[in-house]
N, C-alpha and C positions, 0 to 999 in steps of 0.2 A: 504494500500500500504506500503511495507516495506521500511525502511530507507536506503536501498541501492540506492534508488532514492533520490538524494540530494535535500533538501528543501531550499528555499531562507531564509535569516535571519528572515524575517517577519513571516515565518511559523514555526520556531523552537519551539516556546512556545506551538504550537498547535500539536506537534508531539511527544507524550509521548514515552518513551523508549519501552514500552510494544508493540508498533506497529511494532517494528523491531529491533531485537537484533542479534548480530553476533553469529553464531554457531561455527565459526572457528577462530583461532588466528594465530600467527606467526609460531607456531610449526606444523600447518596443512600442509600436503604434497599434497593435492588435490586442486581443484578449491574452492574458498571461497564461503561460504553459509551464508545467513541470514534467519531469520524466523520472520514473522509478524502476530500478532493476531489481526484480523480486526473485529470491533464491527458490530452491526446490520446496522448502517447507518452512513454516514459522508461525508466529502468533503476535498480533498487536492487540493492545487494550486501550480503552478510553480515548477514542478518536472523535474529532468533530470538525466541522467546516463552517466558516462564517458566511460564505456566499455560495450560490448554486455552483455545481461542478458536474462535469461529465468525464468519466474515466474510460479510456479505450485500451483494450488489452490485446497484446500480440504474444505469441509463444504459447506455452502450456502444452497439454491440458493440465488442470489442477482441480482437485476436489476442495471445495470451499465451504466453510461453515461460518455464518455471521450471526451475532446477537446484537440487536439494535433496539433503541427505544421507540415505541409507538408514539408518533408525534401528537396524537390526540389524548391518549390515556397515560402515557409515560411508562406503560408496562413493557416488559422485555419480550421481544419477538425473536424468533429464530428462523433462519433460512439457509438451506443447504442446496448446493447445485454443483454441476461440473462446468468450470469456466474454460471455454475454448478460445482460440485465437480469433479475433474479430468481434468479440462480444464487448458490450459497454455496460457501465453502471451509471445511474443518475442519482445524484445526491443533492436534494434541495437544501437550501441554506438552513443552518441550525440542526442538521442531521447529527445524531449521536450514536456512534457505534461502540457498544460495550466491548466487543472482542471480534477479531477476525482471525480465523485459523485456516491454513491451506497446506496441501501436500500434493506434489506432482512434479512437473517439470518447470524449469525457470521461465519467467515471463517478464514482459516489459509493459509498464503502465504509463500512458501519456494522458496527463490530466489537464483539462482546460477549466479555469474558473471564470466566473462572471461577476466580478466586483462592481459595485454601483458606479464608481468613478469611470471605469472602462465602458460600461453600458451607456452612461450619460454622454460620453464622447462620441458614441455611434448613433444614439437615438435622441430625439428631442425630449423624451420623457422616459423614466425608468421602464425597462421591459417587464411585462408581467412575470416572465421567467417560470420556473418550476413552482409547484404548489407544495409548500411545506407540509400541509395537512395530509397529503397523500403518502408521505414517507418516501424512503429511498426505494429504488428499483434496481435489481441486480440481474446480470446475465442476459441483457436484452440484445437483440440482433437488429441492427439498422445500418445497412451498407452506406447510406448517404451521410450519416453522422461520422462513421469511421473514415470515409473518404475526406470529408472536410477537416477533421481533426488531424489526420496524417499529412494533409497538404499544409496545414498550419505548422505542424512540426517540422516539415521539410524547409519551410521558410525560416523558422526560428533557428534551425541548424545551419542555415546558409546554403542549402542545396538549390542552386540556380535561383537565387533570390530575385523575385520579380517586382519588388517595390512596394511602397506604402499603400497605393491604391488597391493592389491585389490582396495584401494582408488584411486591410480593413474590410474589403468586400467579403473575404472568407469569414472573418469574425462576425460580421453582420449576418451573413447567410446562416451560420451555425446558430447564433443566438435566436434569430427569427424562427428558424425551423424547429428548434427544441421547444420554444415557447408555444408555437402553434400546434405541434403534434403531442407534446408531453406536458405542457404547462397550462396556464390559465387561458391561453389563446391570444392571438394578436389583436390589439384594439384597432378599430378602423380609424383612419385619419379623419380629423375634423372636416366636415363638409365645407368649412370656410376656407380650407387650405386650397391653394391653386392646384389645378389638375394638369397643368402643362407649363413648360418653360417658355417665357416670352422670347421674342426675337432678340431683344437686347441682352437677355440673360445668356442665350445661346452664343451670341457673338462674343460676349465677355469671356465665357468659358473657353471658346475656341482660341481666342487670342492668348489667354493665360497658358493653356496647354502648350501651344506652339512656342511661346517665349520661355517656358520653364521645362522643356523636355529633358534637359540635362540634369535637372534636380529631382530629388526623391519626394515630390509632393504626394499627398495622400487624398483619400476620399473625403476626409473631413475638410481639407482645404478647398476642394471643389464645391462641396455642399455649402460651405460658409460664404462663398462668393455669390451664391444664389439666394442665400438666406433661409436654407432649409436644413432639417436634420439629415444625416447621411442616409438613413433608411428611406425617408420620403423622397429625397433627392435622387436616389438610385432608381426609383420607379419612374419619376418624371424624366430622368435622363434617358432611360431605355425607351420610353415612349417617344421622345423627341429625336433621338439619334439612331433608333433601331438597333442598339447594341449597348452593352453594359459600359460603365465608365472605364473599367480595366481594358476591355476590348478596344475601346476608342483610343485610349492613350497608347496602347501597344501598336495599333495601326499607324498612328501618327509617328511613332518612333521608328517603325519599319520604313515608312515612306521617307522620313528624313534620312535614314541610313542609305536607302536606295539612291537618293539624290547625291549624298556625300561620296558614295562609292565611285562616282564618275570622276572625282578628283584623285588621281593616282598618287599625288604627293602625300595624301593622308593615309596613315596606316589603319588597318581594320580595328586595332585596339583603340586608337584615338577616336575613331568614328563611334565605337561602342560607348565610350564615356560621354562623348558629346551628345549622344542620343538618349542618355539616361539608363543605359544598361550597365550592370555592375562590373562586367568584364567582357572580353572578346568571346569567351565561350557562351555566355548568356545571349549575346547578340546572335552568334552562329546558330544556336538552338532555336531561338524565336524566329530568326530570318528563314531558316530552312522549313520550319513548320508552316510558315505563311506563304513562301514562294516556291518551295520544292527544291531549292538549291542553296548552297552556302554563299556567304558574302563574297568569298574569293572567286567562286564560279560565276556569280552574277557580274562581278567586275570584269571578268575576261570575255564576257559575251560579245 
């Protein structure tokens, strides 16, 4: 179990750092992540979490037995199951686990938490999130959640980092999906909110993107220019541009790279940085996916 679940002082000595380390820090623009490497067997006691969390498991299998507090009555409940790779656990805020025991093969837990500060940065109002009264849910299977969490993990670990827009879009998609499917449900936007971006707003966004392609601006930055929360802005943007903010920004970066490749005095590495890609490899991967050829092959055409 990762250390995003807070252990009591008596458990601290039994919770080595290798069981749960932060993947993200203060400079991370998305939802915070931790990763825990769990051995073949063990036991934790008195664990709790302050904010909603989703735990995605890879590896295993393991036989798991959990004792937890019923959120309504406070009575101790027990749940036993076989945890397989690709399963997830949902822990609403203020979940209390009396004990967790497991035995099987080593596994890895990627934990994403949803603190209020992070959610307010992505949404105009706090997300309904999970429902504490429903209690925790263990051993669920949802390929969409697993995919989103592992994509966020890849970004946090620096694997082909795709920028702040992509990270914030993934975070927003994960939070919205969990709330809609497993939580209180997404609240409809106020009918007083605009249902489309004006021509002036679109022009302003287009000019900003083109002038800042080399920088790592995020979804929050784009939404702020239009005066909307990131979640509402994403819907308006897709309606106006027929693609997501991430897809639009990536398209503009590829188009800029195609134009710059005509100047053979510029190295491909220089072009990558000028177009907002983290390195030449990132440009090459994105460019080939979009055009079917590498930047070098495109330059030689």
